[in-house]
C-alpha positions as CSV (number, residue, x, y, z in Angstrom):
1,M,22.8,-13.6,4.0
2,T,22.7,-9.9,4.8
3,F,19.9,-7.5,3.7
4,T,22.2,-5.8,1.1
5,E,23.0,-9.2,-0.4
6,K,19.4,-10.1,-0.6
7,I,18.2,-7.0,-2.4
8,K,20.6,-7.8,-5.2
9,T,18.7,-11.0,-6.1
10,A,15.7,-11.2,-8.4
11,I,14.0,-13.7,-6.0
12,F,13.9,-11.1,-3.3
13,W,12.3,-8.5,-5.5
14,K,9.8,-11.0,-6.9
15,K,8.7,-12.0,-3.3
16,A,8.7,-8.3,-2.2
17,L,6.4,-7.4,-5.1
18,Q,4.1,-10.3,-4.3
19,I,3.7,-8.8,-0.8
20,I,3.7,-5.1,-1.7
21,I,1.0,-5.0,-4.3
22,P,-1.7,-6.9,-2.5
23,F,-0.9,-5.1,0.8
24,F,-1.2,-1.7,-1.0
25,I,-4.6,-2.6,-2.5
26,I,-5.9,-3.9,0.9
27,L,-4.5,-0.8,2.7
28,V,-6.2,1.5,0.2
29,I,-9.6,-0.3,0.6
30,I,-9.4,-0.3,4.4
31,S,-8.4,3.4,4.4
32,L,-11.3,4.4,2.2
33,L,-13.6,2.4,4.5
34,F,-12.3,4.2,7.6
35,N,-12.3,7.6,6.0
36,S,-15.7,7.6,4.3
37,F,-17.6,4.4,5.1
38,S,-21.1,5.8,4.5
39,S,-20.0,7.2,1.0
40,V,-18.4,3.8,0.1
41,V,-21.5,1.8,1.2
42,S,-23.8,4.1,-0.8
43,F,-21.3,4.2,-3.7
44,N,-21.3,8.0,-3.7
45,L,-18.1,8.4,-5.9
46,P,-18.2,12.3,-5.9
47,E,-18.3,12.3,-2.1
48,I,-15.5,9.8,-1.8
49,K,-13.4,11.9,-4.2
50,A,-14.1,15.1,-2.3
51,Q,-13.2,13.5,1.1
52,N,-10.1,11.7,0.0
53,F,-8.6,13.0,-3.3
54,N,-9.5,16.6,-4.1
55,Q,-7.2,19.6,-3.5
56,G,-4.0,17.6,-3.4
57,K,-5.3,15.1,-0.7
58,W,-4.5,12.3,-3.1
59,K,-0.7,12.9,-2.7
60,I,-0.8,12.4,1.1
61,F,-3.3,9.5,0.8
62,F,-1.3,7.5,-1.7
63,S,2.2,8.4,-0.6
64,T,1.6,7.1,2.9
65,K,0.1,3.9,1.6
66,I,3.0,3.4,-0.9
67,I,5.7,4.0,1.7
68,T,4.0,1.7,4.2
69,S,3.5,-1.0,1.7
70,V,7.1,-0.9,0.4
71,L,8.6,-1.0,3.9
72,Y,6.3,-3.8,5.0
73,G,7.0,-5.8,1.8
74,L,10.8,-5.4,2.1
75,W,10.7,-6.4,5.7
76,V,8.6,-9.5,5.1
77,A,10.6,-10.6,2.1
78,H,13.8,-10.1,4.1
79,K,12.4,-12.3,6.9
80,N,11.2,-15.0,4.5
81,I,14.3,-15.5,2.4
82,N,17.2,-17.4,3.9
């Protein structure tokens, strides 16, 4: 079955979402730990916000995670469905 045939099925999208959503959450958590570990450990929310989300930084932060998660989820779902 080709990729274009697989994306037309509901099973493919169900499996893809089962991969995309947890991968996105894990990717966001890991990125926050790498970007501002000391602020996360001390639970300094204003500092985390300033380092990662203020002045339009949230657009880049989340867009890269969303694109990466979707591509990874589609690839894994494609590999796992026969």
